[in-house]
Steps between C-alpha positions, in 0.01 A plus 500: 500500500440302819251216521458433870159395624352426838262207520223512756523126571875494560653512841585236756168320450581417136693175475682360200268202448190719530640736236587211266149355539347835407730526195410150383130571546524818291703342221338160460219626273724662237843343550646151492635481854782261585648445843864414567600537135866453413634781282862433421670404826246682715159386625236772516215439749248648254512559124190633324484503119251674271493454122264658246495469121326750274473379141312662212392288205379577149196296387618176663734376767755394243570862400659670797546876459650600832579343833632625830592302812529670837632338817524590866710298744512574874770329706451533875771425755545550874826655619557565871777751442512617136815677383599656171714192426220250572249697292755531216553121507125439470478749213786325319329162542183641343696661216673170423180296522284751311462272198384210722244713685359684198411295193644649182287481190484673164223724638676603823433868569567595858558333833544606857716305743453618859691399812324553834708469815303461821691590816395520862721796586573842354768524232787748502504822300759376248285202400191720476680733256637204303150355451340833411766578238522150353411490131565223252340415166602209279418557132484240227622631163494862625146453630356392167438148630399620845652590833506400866481759777638406841339622822618476860291555814548460872212465746588552866263302721610678817364840400309425177724717280525427130817590309499460123649610173295646217427170321365324810278797585266392220443168682446640848131401512603139561761573763365779722266373768250761618 
């Protein structure tokens, strides 16, 4: 299955800073947006975090029946010439720093950790296939205590094309500029 989209606002008129400003504007209402956040040894220009807790009580707040925490973390980076090796390095950084980006609690249910790479030029076919086929899920106690799905996306500013894997497709409303 191929997830390749064409944005109407892409093209030579779309600049990196303009795209980042639009992303920040879209995310600021629902996400905690941080600029130039250090994650491991790497500094991401934009990291947006969303956390929601759903807790059911019985009669009073002292008697908790069920709780579920869900998290979404978007890490945005600019790469002038992304390669399979550079994307793999970024993915490994996020895998290693998963526990620092996503708070673990007794009620953790599911989380989504998405990497968005913004580039000004078109990427090669090998990288496109690598991103589309990328799939990784980290499970805690075989999924009983929750899981983290990893998503990878590339947005090409030059022609407005959007390349993504299945997990990041669910978050496209924040990234695609129409």
